[in-house]
TIRO-2110 file (N, C-alpha, C; in Angstrom, 1 decimal):
// TIRO-2110
153.0, 83.5, 159.3, N, 1, A
151.6, 83.3, 159.9, CA, 1, A
151.5, 81.9, 160.4, C, 1, A
151.9, 80.8, 159.7, N, 2, A
151.8, 79.5, 160.2, CA, 2, A
153.1, 79.0, 160.6, C, 2, A
153.2, 78.1, 161.5, N, 3, A
154.6, 77.5, 161.9, CA, 3, A
155.1, 76.8, 160.7, C, 3, A
156.5, 76.7, 160.7, N, 4, A
157.1, 76.0, 159.6, CA, 4, A
156.8, 74.5, 159.5, C, 4, A
156.6, 73.8, 160.7, N, 5, A
156.3, 72.4, 160.7, CA, 5, A
155.0, 72.2, 161.4, C, 5, A
154.1, 71.5, 160.8, N, 6, A
152.8, 71.1, 161.4, CA, 6, A
152.7, 69.6, 161.4, C, 6, A
152.4, 69.1, 162.6, N, 7, A
152.1, 67.7, 162.7, CA, 7, A
150.6, 67.6, 162.9, C, 7, A
150.0, 66.9, 162.0, N, 8, A
148.5, 66.8, 162.0, CA, 8, A
148.1, 65.3, 161.9, C, 8, A
147.3, 64.9, 162.8, N, 9, A
146.8, 63.5, 162.8, CA, 9, A
145.3, 63.6, 162.4, C, 9, A
145.0, 63.0, 161.2, N, 10, A
143.6, 63.0, 160.8, CA, 10, A
143.0, 61.6, 161.0, C, 10, A
141.7, 61.5, 161.1, N, 11, A
141.0, 60.2, 161.3, CA, 11, A
140.9, 59.5, 160.0, C, 11, A
141.4, 60.0, 158.9, N, 12, A
141.3, 59.4, 157.6, CA, 12, A
142.6, 59.6, 156.9, C, 12, A
143.0, 58.7, 155.9, N, 13, A
144.2, 58.9, 155.2, CA, 13, A
144.2, 60.0, 154.2, C, 13, A
145.2, 60.8, 154.1, N, 14, A
145.3, 61.9, 153.2, CA, 14, A
146.4, 61.6, 152.2, C, 14, A
146.0, 61.6, 150.9, N, 15, A
147.1, 61.3, 149.9, CA, 15, A
148.2, 62.3, 150.0, C, 15, A
149.5, 61.8, 149.9, N, 16, A
150.6, 62.6, 150.1, CA, 16, A
150.7, 63.7, 149.0, C, 16, A
150.4, 63.3, 147.8, N, 17, A
150.5, 64.3, 146.7, CA, 17, A
149.5, 65.5, 147.0, C, 17, A
148.4, 65.2, 147.5, N, 18, A
147.4, 66.3, 147.8, CA, 18, A
147.9, 67.2, 148.9, C, 18, A
148.5, 66.6, 149.9, N, 19, A
149.0, 67.3, 151.1, CA, 19, A
150.2, 68.2, 150.6, C, 19, A
151.1, 67.6, 149.8, N, 20, A
152.2, 68.3, 149.4, CA, 20, A
151.9, 69.5, 148.5, C, 20, A
150.9, 69.4, 147.7, N, 21, A
150.5, 70.5, 146.8, CA, 21, A
149.6, 71.5, 147.5, C, 21, A
149.0, 71.2, 148.6, N, 22, A
148.1, 72.1, 149.2, CA, 22, A
148.3, 72.2, 150.7, C, 22, A
149.5, 72.7, 151.2, N, 23, A
149.8, 72.8, 152.6, CA, 23, A
148.8, 73.7, 153.3, C, 23, A
148.2, 74.7, 152.6, N, 24, A
147.3, 75.6, 153.3, CA, 24, A
146.0, 74.9, 153.7, C, 24, A
145.6, 73.8, 153.0, N, 25, A
144.4, 73.1, 153.3, CA, 25, A
144.6, 72.4, 154.7, C, 25, A
145.7, 71.9, 154.9, N, 26, A
146.0, 71.2, 156.2, CA, 26, A
146.0, 72.2, 157.3, C, 26, A
146.5, 73.4, 157.1, N, 27, A
146.5, 74.4, 158.2, CA, 27, A
145.1, 74.8, 158.4, C, 27, A
144.3, 74.9, 157.4, N, 28, A
142.9, 75.3, 157.6, CA, 28, A
142.1, 74.3, 158.4, C, 28, A
142.3, 73.0, 158.1, N, 29, A
141.7, 71.9, 158.8, CA, 29, A
142.1, 72.0, 160.3, C, 29, A
143.4, 72.2, 160.5, N, 30, A
143.9, 72.3, 161.9, CA, 30, A
143.2, 73.4, 162.6, C, 30, A
143.2, 74.6, 162.0, N, 31, A
142.6, 75.8, 162.7, CA, 31, A
141.1, 75.6, 162.9, C, 31, A
140.5, 75.0, 162.0, N, 32, A
139.0, 74.7, 162.1, CA, 32, A
138.7, 73.8, 163.3, C, 32, A
139.6, 72.8, 163.5, N, 33, A
139.4, 71.9, 164.6, CA, 33, A
139.6, 72.6, 166.0, C, 33, A
140.4, 73.6, 166.1, N, 34, A
140.5, 74.4, 167.3, CA, 34, A
139.4, 75.4, 167.6, C, 34, A
138.7, 75.8, 166.5, N, 35, A
137.7, 76.8, 166.6, CA, 35, A
136.5, 76.2, 167.4, C, 35, A
135.8, 77.1, 168.3, N, 36, A
134.7, 76.6, 169.0, CA, 36, A
133.5, 76.2, 168.0, C, 36, A
132.8, 75.2, 168.4, N, 37, A
131.7, 74.8, 167.5, CA, 37, A
130.5, 75.8, 167.6, C, 37, A
129.8, 75.8, 166.5, N, 38, A
128.7, 76.7, 166.4, CA, 38, A
127.5, 76.0, 167.1, C, 38, A
126.7, 76.8, 167.8, N, 39, A
125.5, 76.2, 168.4, CA, 39, A
124.4, 75.9, 167.4, C, 39, A
123.6, 75.0, 167.7, N, 40, A
122.5, 74.6, 166.7, CA, 40, A
121.6, 75.8, 166.4, C, 40, A
121.2, 75.9, 165.2, N, 41, A
120.3, 76.9, 164.8, CA, 41, A
118.9, 76.3, 164.6, C, 41, A
117.9, 77.2, 164.4, N, 42, A
116.6, 76.7, 164.1, CA, 42, A
116.6, 75.8, 162.8, C, 42, A
117.4, 76.2, 161.9, N, 43, A
117.5, 75.5, 160.6, CA, 43, A
118.0, 74.1, 160.9, C, 43, A
119.0, 73.9, 161.7, N, 44, A
119.6, 72.6, 162.0, CA, 44, A
118.6, 71.8, 162.8, C, 44, A
117.9, 72.4, 163.7, N, 45, A
116.9, 71.7, 164.5, CA, 45, A
115.8, 71.2, 163.6, C, 45, A
115.4, 72.0, 162.6, N, 46, A
114.4, 71.6, 161.6, CA, 46, A
114.8, 70.4, 160.8, C, 46, A
116.1, 70.4, 160.4, N, 47, A
116.7, 69.3, 159.6, CA, 47, A
116.7, 68.0, 160.5, C, 47, A
117.0, 68.1, 161.8, N, 48, A
117.1, 67.0, 162.6, CA, 48, A
115.7, 66.4, 162.8, C, 48, A
114.7, 67.2, 163.0, N, 49, A
113.3, 66.7, 163.1, CA, 49, A
112.9, 66.0, 161.9, C, 49, A
113.2, 66.6, 160.7, N, 50, A
112.9, 65.9, 159.5, CA, 50, A
113.6, 64.6, 159.3, C, 50, A
114.8, 64.5, 159.8, N, 51, A
115.6, 63.3, 159.8, CA, 51, A
115.0, 62.2, 160.7, C, 51, A
114.5, 62.7, 161.9, N, 52, A
113.8, 61.7, 162.8, CA, 52, A
112.6, 61.2, 162.2, C, 52, A
111.8, 62.0, 161.5, N, 53, A
110.6, 61.6, 160.9, CA, 53, A
110.9, 60.6, 159.7, C, 53, A
111.9, 60.9, 159.0, N, 54, A
112.3, 60.1, 157.9, CA, 54, A
112.8, 58.7, 158.3, C, 54, A
113.3, 58.6, 159.5, N, 55, A
113.8, 57.3, 160.0, CA, 55, A
112.7, 56.3, 160.2, C, 55, A
111.5, 56.7, 160.3, N, 56, A
110.3, 55.8, 160.5, CA, 56, A
109.7, 55.5, 159.1, C, 56, A
110.3, 55.8, 158.0, N, 57, A
109.7, 55.5, 156.7, CA, 57, A
109.5, 54.0, 156.6, C, 57, A
108.2, 53.7, 156.2, N, 58, A
107.9, 52.3, 156.0, CA, 58, A
107.3, 51.7, 157.2, C, 58, A
107.5, 52.3, 158.4, N, 59, A
107.0, 51.7, 159.6, CA, 59, A
106.0, 52.5, 160.3, C, 59, A
105.5, 53.5, 159.7, N, 60, A
104.5, 54.4, 160.3, CA, 60, A
105.1, 55.4, 161.1, C, 60, A
104.3, 56.3, 161.7, N, 61, A
104.8, 57.3, 162.6, CA, 61, A
105.1, 56.8, 163.9, C, 61, A
106.2, 57.2, 164.5, N, 62, A
106.7, 56.7, 165.8, CA, 62, A
105.9, 57.6, 166.9, C, 62, A
104.8, 57.0, 167.4, N, 63, A
104.0, 57.8, 168.3, CA, 63, A
104.4, 57.4, 169.7, C, 63, A
104.2, 58.3, 170.6, N, 64, A
104.5, 58.1, 172.0, CA, 64, A
103.4, 57.2, 172.6, C, 64, A
103.7, 56.2, 173.3, N, 65, A
102.7, 55.3, 173.9, CA, 65, A
101.8, 56.1, 174.9, C, 65, A
100.5, 55.7, 174.9, N, 66, A
99.6, 56.3, 175.8, CA, 66, A
99.5, 55.4, 177.0, C, 66, A
99.7, 56.0, 178.2, N, 67, A
99.6, 55.2, 179.4, CA, 67, A
98.1, 54.7, 179.6, C, 67, A
98.0, 53.4, 180.0, N, 68, A
96.7, 52.9, 180.4, CA, 68, A
96.9, 51.8, 181.4, C, 68, A
96.0, 51.6, 182.3, N, 69, A
96.1, 50.6, 183.3, CA, 69, A
95.7, 49.3, 182.7, C, 69, A
96.4, 48.2, 183.2, N, 70, A
96.1, 46.9, 182.7, CA, 70, A
95.4, 46.1, 183.9, C, 70, A
94.2, 45.7, 183.6, N, 71, A
93.4, 45.0, 184.6, CA, 71, A
94.2, 43.7, 185.0, C, 71, A
94.1, 43.5, 186.3, N, 72, A
94.7, 42.2, 186.8, CA, 72, A
96.2, 42.4, 187.1, C, 72, A
96.7, 43.5, 187.2, N, 73, A
98.2, 43.8, 187.4, CA, 73, A
98.4, 44.0, 188.9, C, 73, A
98.0, 45.2, 189.4, N, 74, A
98.1, 45.5, 190.8, CA, 74, A
99.4, 45.8, 191.4, C, 74, A
100.4, 45.9, 190.5, N, 75, A
101.8, 46.2, 191.0, CA, 75, A
101.8, 47.5, 191.8, C, 75, A
101.1, 48.5, 191.4, N, 76, A
101.1, 49.8, 192.2, CA, 76, A
100.4, 49.6, 193.5, C, 76, A
99.7, 48.5, 193.8, N, 77, A
99.0, 48.3, 195.1, CA, 77, A
100.0, 47.7, 196.1, C, 77, A
101.2, 47.3, 195.7, N, 78, A
102.2, 46.9, 196.6, CA, 78, A
102.8, 48.2, 197.1, C, 78, A
102.4, 48.6, 198.3, N, 79, A
102.7, 50.0, 198.8, CA, 79, A
104.1, 50.0, 199.5, C, 79, A
104.5, 48.9, 200.1, N, 80, A
105.8, 48.9, 200.7, CA, 80, A
106.8, 48.2, 199.8, C, 80, A
107.3, 49.0, 198.9, N, 81, A
108.1, 48.4, 197.8, CA, 81, A
109.6, 48.3, 198.1, C, 81, A
110.0, 48.8, 199.2, N, 82, A
111.4, 48.7, 199.6, CA, 82, A
112.3, 49.9, 199.3, C, 82, A
113.6, 49.8, 199.6, N, 83, A
114.4, 51.0, 199.6, CA, 83, A
114.7, 51.6, 198.2, C, 83, A
114.5, 50.8, 197.1, N, 84, A
114.7, 51.3, 195.8, CA, 84, A
113.6, 52.3, 195.3, C, 84, A
112.6, 52.4, 196.1, N, 85, A
111.5, 53.4, 195.8, CA, 85, A
111.4, 54.5, 196.8, C, 85, A
111.0, 55.6, 196.5, N, 86, A
110.9, 56.7, 197.5, CA, 86, A
109.9, 56.4, 198.6, C, 86, A
110.2, 56.9, 199.7, N, 87, A
109.2, 56.7, 200.9, CA, 87, A
108.1, 57.7, 200.8, C, 87, A
107.0, 57.4, 201.5, N, 88, A
105.9, 58.4, 201.5, CA, 88, A
106.4, 59.8, 202.0, C, 88, A
107.3, 59.8, 202.9, N, 89, A
107.8, 61.1, 203.4, CA, 89, A
108.6, 61.9, 202.3, C, 89, A
109.1, 61.1, 201.4, N, 90, A
109.8, 61.8, 200.3, CA, 90, A
108.9, 62.3, 199.2, C, 90, A
107.7, 61.6, 199.1, N, 91, A
106.8, 62.0, 198.0, CA, 91, A
105.8, 63.1, 198.4, C, 91, A
105.2, 63.0, 199.6, N, 92, A
104.2, 63.9, 200.0, CA, 92, A
104.7, 65.0, 200.9, C, 92, A
104.1, 66.2, 200.7, N, 93, A
104.4, 67.3, 201.5, CA, 93, A
103.4, 67.5, 202.7, C, 93, A
102.2, 66.9, 202.5, N, 94, A
101.2, 67.0, 203.5, CA, 94, A
101.3, 65.8, 204.4, C, 94, A
101.5, 66.0, 205.7, N, 95, A
101.6, 64.9, 206.7, CA, 95, A
100.4, 64.0, 206.7, C, 95, A
99.2, 64.6, 206.4, N, 96, A
98.0, 63.7, 206.4, CA, 96, A
98.0, 62.7, 205.3, C, 96, A
98.7, 63.1, 204.1, N, 97, A
98.8, 62.1, 203.0, CA, 97, A
99.8, 61.0, 203.4, C, 97, A
100.9, 61.3, 204.1, N, 98, A
101.8, 60.3, 204.6, CA, 98, A
101.1, 59.4, 205.6, C, 98, A
100.3, 60.0, 206.5, N, 99, A
99.5, 59.1, 207.5, CA, 99, A
98.5, 58.2, 206.7, C, 99, A
97.8, 58.7, 205.8, N, 100, A
96.8, 57.9, 205.0, CA, 100, A
97.5, 56.8, 204.3, C, 100, A
98.6, 57.1, 203.6, N, 101, A
99.4, 56.2, 202.8, CA, 101, A
99.8, 55.0, 203.7, C, 101, A
100.4, 55.4, 204.8, N, 102, A
101.0, 54.4, 205.8, CA, 102, A
99.8, 53.5, 206.4, C, 102, A
98.6, 54.1, 206.6, N, 103, A
97.5, 53.4, 207.1, CA, 103, A
97.0, 52.3, 206.1, C, 103, A
97.3, 52.5, 204.9, N, 104, A
96.8, 51.6, 203.8, CA, 104, A
97.7, 50.3, 203.7, C, 104, A
98.9, 50.4, 204.3, N, 105, A
99.9, 49.3, 204.1, CA, 105, A
99.5, 48.1, 205.0, C, 105, A
99.3, 47.0, 204.4, N, 106, A
99.0, 45.8, 205.2, CA, 106, A
100.2, 45.1, 205.7, C, 106, A
100.1, 44.1, 206.5, N, 107, A
101.3, 43.4, 207.1, CA, 107, A
102.2, 42.8, 206.0, C, 107, A
101.7, 42.5, 204.9, N, 108, A
102.5, 41.9, 203.8, CA, 108, A
103.0, 43.0, 202.8, C, 108, A
102.8, 44.2, 203.1, N, 109, A
103.2, 45.3, 202.2, CA, 109, A
102.2, 45.7, 201.2, C, 109, A
101.2, 44.9, 200.9, N, 110, A
100.2, 45.2, 199.9, CA, 110, A
99.1, 46.1, 200.6, C, 110, A
98.4, 46.9, 199.7, N, 111, A
97.3, 47.8, 200.2, CA, 111, A
96.3, 46.9, 200.8, C, 111, A
95.7, 47.4, 201.9, N, 112, A
94.6, 46.6, 202.6, CA, 112, A
93.4, 46.5, 201.7, C, 112, A
93.2, 47.3, 200.7, N, 113, A
92.1, 47.3, 199.8, CA, 113, A
92.3, 46.5, 198.6, C, 113, A
93.5, 45.9, 198.4, N, 114, A
93.8, 45.1, 197.2, CA, 114, A
93.3, 43.7, 197.5, C, 114, A
92.4, 43.2, 196.6, N, 115, A
92.0, 41.8, 196.7, CA, 115, A
92.9, 40.9, 195.9, C, 115, A
93.7, 40.2, 196.6, N, 116, A
94.7, 39.4, 195.8, CA, 116, A
94.1, 38.3, 195.0, C, 116, A
92.9, 37.8, 195.5, N, 117, A
92.3, 36.7, 194.7, CA, 117, A
91.7, 37.2, 193.4, C, 117, A
91.2, 38.4, 193.3, N, 118, A
90.7, 38.9, 192.1, CA, 118, A
91.6, 39.9, 191.4, C, 118, A
92.6, 40.3, 192.2, N, 119, A
93.6, 41.3, 191.7, CA, 119, A
92.9, 42.7, 191.4, C, 119, A
92.0, 43.1, 192.2, N, 120, A
91.3, 44.3, 192.1, CA, 120, A
91.2, 45.1, 193.3, C, 120, A
91.0, 46.4, 193.2, N, 121, A
90.9, 47.3, 194.4, CA, 121, A
89.4, 47.3, 194.8, C, 121, A
89.2, 47.1, 196.1, N, 122, A
87.9, 47.1, 196.6, CA, 122, A
87.3, 48.5, 196.8, C, 122, A
88.1, 49.5, 196.7, N, 123, A
87.6, 50.9, 196.8, CA, 123, A
87.9, 51.7, 195.6, C, 123, A
88.1, 51.1, 194.4, N, 124, A
88.6, 51.7, 193.2, CA, 124, A
87.9, 53.1, 192.9, C, 124, A
86.6, 53.2, 192.9, N, 125, A
86.0, 54.5, 192.6, CA, 125, A
86.3, 55.6, 193.6, C, 125, A
86.5, 55.1, 194.9, N, 126, A
86.8, 56.1, 196.0, CA, 126, A
88.2, 56.1, 196.4, C, 126, A
89.1, 55.5, 195.7, N, 127, A
90.5, 55.4, 196.1, CA, 127, A
91.1, 56.8, 196.3, C, 127, A
92.2, 56.9, 197.1, N, 128, A
92.8, 58.3, 197.3, CA, 128, A
93.4, 58.8, 196.0, C, 128, A
93.5, 60.1, 196.0, N, 129, A
94.1, 60.8, 194.8, CA, 129, A
95.4, 60.2, 194.4, C, 129, A
96.3, 59.9, 195.4, N, 130, A
97.6, 59.4, 195.0, CA, 130, A
97.6, 58.0, 194.4, C, 130, A
96.5, 57.4, 194.4, N, 131, A
96.4, 56.1, 193.7, CA, 131, A
96.0, 56.2, 192.3, C, 131, A
95.7, 57.4, 191.9, N, 132, A
95.3, 57.7, 190.5, CA, 132, A
96.4, 58.1, 189.6, C, 132, A
96.5, 57.4, 188.5, N, 133, A
97.6, 57.8, 187.5, CA, 133, A
96.9, 58.7, 186.5, C, 133, A
97.1, 60.0, 186.8, N, 134, A
96.5, 61.1, 186.0, CA, 134, A
97.5, 62.2, 185.9, C, 134, A
97.4, 63.0, 184.8, N, 135, A
98.3, 64.1, 184.7, CA, 135, A
98.4, 65.1, 185.8, C, 135, A
97.2, 65.4, 186.4, N, 136, A
97.2, 66.4, 187.5, CA, 136, A
97.9, 65.8, 188.8, C, 136, A
97.8, 64.5, 189.0, N, 137, A
98.4, 63.9, 190.2, CA, 137, A
99.9, 63.9, 190.0, C, 137, A
100.4, 63.5, 188.8, N, 138, A
101.8, 63.5, 188.5, CA, 138, A
102.4, 64.9, 188.6, C, 138, A
101.6, 65.9, 188.2, N, 139, A
102.1, 67.3, 188.3, CA, 139, A
102.2, 67.7, 189.8, C, 139, A
101.2, 67.4, 190.6, N, 140, A
101.3, 67.8, 192.0, CA, 140, A
102.3, 67.0, 192.8, C, 140, A
102.4, 65.8, 192.6, N, 141, A
103.4, 64.9, 193.4, CA, 141, A
104.8, 64.9, 192.9, C, 141, A
105.0, 64.9, 191.5, N, 142, A
106.3, 64.7, 191.0, CA, 142, A
106.8, 65.9, 190.1, C, 142, A
105.9, 66.9, 189.9, N, 143, A
106.2, 68.0, 189.1, CA, 143, A
106.5, 67.6, 187.6, C, 143, A
105.7, 66.7, 187.2, N, 144, A
105.8, 66.2, 185.8, CA, 144, A
104.7, 66.9, 185.0, C, 144, A
105.1, 67.5, 183.9, N, 145, A
104.2, 68.3, 183.1, CA, 145, A
103.2, 67.3, 182.3, C, 145, A
102.1, 67.9, 181.9, N, 146, A
101.1, 67.1, 181.2, CA, 146, A
101.7, 66.6, 179.9, C, 146, A
102.6, 67.3, 179.3, N, 147, A
103.3, 66.9, 178.0, CA, 147, A
104.1, 65.6, 178.2, C, 147, A
104.7, 65.5, 179.4, N, 148, A
105.6, 64.4, 179.7, CA, 148, A
104.9, 63.2, 180.4, C, 148, A
103.6, 63.4, 180.7, N, 149, A
102.9, 62.5, 181.6, CA, 149, A
102.9, 61.1, 181.0, C, 149, A
102.5, 60.8, 179.8, N, 150, A
102.5, 59.5, 179.2, CA, 150, A
103.8, 58.7, 179.3, C, 150, A
104.8, 59.4, 178.9, N, 151, A
106.2, 58.8, 178.9, CA, 151, A
106.6, 58.5, 180.4, C, 151, A
106.4, 59.4, 181.3, N, 152, A
106.8, 59.1, 182.7, CA, 152, A
105.9, 58.1, 183.4, C, 152, A
104.6, 58.1, 183.1, N, 153, A
103.7, 57.1, 183.7, CA, 153, A
104.0, 55.7, 183.2, C, 153, A
104.3, 55.6, 181.9, N, 154, A
104.7, 54.3, 181.3, CA, 154, A
106.0, 53.8, 182.0, C, 154, A
106.9, 54.7, 182.1, N, 155, A
108.2, 54.4, 182.7, CA, 155, A
108.0, 53.9, 184.2, C, 155, A
107.2, 54.7, 184.9, N, 156, A
107.0, 54.3, 186.4, CA, 156, A
106.3, 53.0, 186.5, C, 156, A
105.3, 52.7, 185.6, N, 157, A
104.7, 51.4, 185.7, CA, 157, A
105.6, 50.3, 185.3, C, 157, A
106.4, 50.5, 184.3, N, 158, A
107.4, 49.4, 183.9, CA, 158, A
108.3, 49.1, 185.1, C, 158, A
108.9, 50.2, 185.7, N, 159, A
109.8, 50.0, 186.9, CA, 159, A
109.1, 49.2, 188.0, C, 159, A
107.9, 49.6, 188.3, N, 160, A
107.1, 49.0, 189.4, CA, 160, A
106.8, 47.6, 189.1, C, 160, A
106.3, 47.3, 187.9, N, 161, A
106.0, 45.9, 187.5, CA, 161, A
107.3, 45.0, 187.6, C, 161, A
108.4, 45.5, 187.1, N, 162, A
109.6, 44.8, 187.1, CA, 162, A
110.0, 44.5, 188.6, C, 162, A
109.9, 45.5, 189.4, N, 163, A
110.3, 45.3, 190.8, CA, 163, A
109.4, 44.3, 191.6, C, 163, A
108.1, 44.3, 191.3, N, 164, A
107.1, 43.4, 192.0, CA, 164, A
107.1, 42.0, 191.3, C, 164, A
106.9, 42.0, 190.0, N, 165, A
106.7, 40.7, 189.4, CA, 165, A
107.9, 40.1, 188.6, C, 165, A
108.9, 41.0, 188.2, N, 166, A
110.0, 40.6, 187.5, CA, 166, A
110.0, 41.0, 186.1, C, 166, A
111.2, 41.0, 185.5, N, 167, A
111.4, 41.5, 184.1, CA, 167, A
110.8, 40.6, 183.0, C, 167, A
110.5, 39.3, 183.4, N, 168, A
110.0, 38.4, 182.4, CA, 168, A
108.5, 38.0, 182.7, C, 168, A
107.9, 38.9, 183.5, N, 169, A
106.5, 38.5, 184.0, CA, 169, A
105.5, 38.7, 182.9, C, 169, A
104.4, 38.0, 183.1, N, 170, A
103.2, 38.2, 182.2, CA, 170, A
102.6, 39.6, 182.4, C, 170, A
102.7, 40.1, 183.6, N, 171, A
102.2, 41.5, 183.9, CA, 171, A
102.9, 42.5, 183.0, C, 171, A
104.3, 42.4, 183.0, N, 172, A
105.0, 43.3, 182.2, CA, 172, A
104.7, 43.2, 180.7, C, 172, A
104.6, 41.9, 180.2, N, 173, A
104.3, 41.7, 178.8, CA, 173, A
102.9, 42.3, 178.5, C, 173, A
101.9, 42.1, 179.4, N, 174, A
100.6, 42.6, 179.1, CA, 174, A
100.6, 44.1, 179.1, C, 174, A
101.4, 44.7, 180.0, N, 175, A
101.4, 46.2, 180.1, CA, 175, A
102.1, 46.7, 178.8, C, 175, A
103.2, 46.2, 178.4, N, 176, A
103.9, 46.6, 177.2, CA, 176, A
103.0, 46.5, 176.0, C, 176, A
102.3, 45.3, 175.9, N, 177, A
101.4, 45.1, 174.8, CA, 177, A
100.3, 46.1, 174.7, C, 177, A
99.7, 46.4, 175.9, N, 178, A
98.6, 47.4, 176.0, CA, 178, A
99.0, 48.8, 175.6, C, 178, A
100.2, 49.3, 176.0, N, 179, A
100.6, 50.6, 175.6, CA, 179, A
101.0, 50.7, 174.2, C, 179, A
101.6, 49.6, 173.7, N, 180, A
102.0, 49.5, 172.3, CA, 180, A
100.7, 49.6, 171.4, C, 180, A
99.7, 48.9, 171.8, N, 181, A
98.4, 48.9, 171.0, CA, 181, A
97.8, 50.3, 171.1, C, 181, A
97.9, 51.0, 172.2, N, 182, A
97.3, 52.3, 172.4, CA, 182, A
98.0, 53.3, 171.5, C, 182, A
99.2, 53.1, 171.1, N, 183, A
99.9, 54.1, 170.3, CA, 183, A
99.8, 53.9, 168.8, C, 183, A
99.2, 52.8, 168.4, N, 184, A
99.1, 52.6, 167.0, CA, 184, A
97.7, 53.0, 166.4, C, 184, A
END
């Protein structure tokens, strides 16, 4: 049934006396290593979830941060962000949205409605839908579900703030502090 000589390399030392007395165990380990792995079961998934919860013991529950805008940032108002960001043509399916977006870009790349001195939008209550960070907008533009909205919105804001102000900026610090506070 088994070949006369088996060469087996184990990731741990095996005492010779045990191997000599139990050659069948080595063959069993070898055949088990060649067997396809079982897929995760509901029971395994449940154990993993319990393990994840247990890893936060003593530090509270690990909640997903809630996205929120930080006053005085304005990174999203830099409309011409460069080649590392998608173009309006890549984002919008409606040509009138592309046209509106492009009409808002000032000569310096910032939105014409962004007041740099106050760092506020002059048309904030009437701003276009694509300037709103809301689950419905993320669903329509980026196909991001409501369930994943907070995570994706936070990630998008971090990326934009880093690109506009830098990784060590006060804007990024303020944003991270704000979403950290919102999740506790």
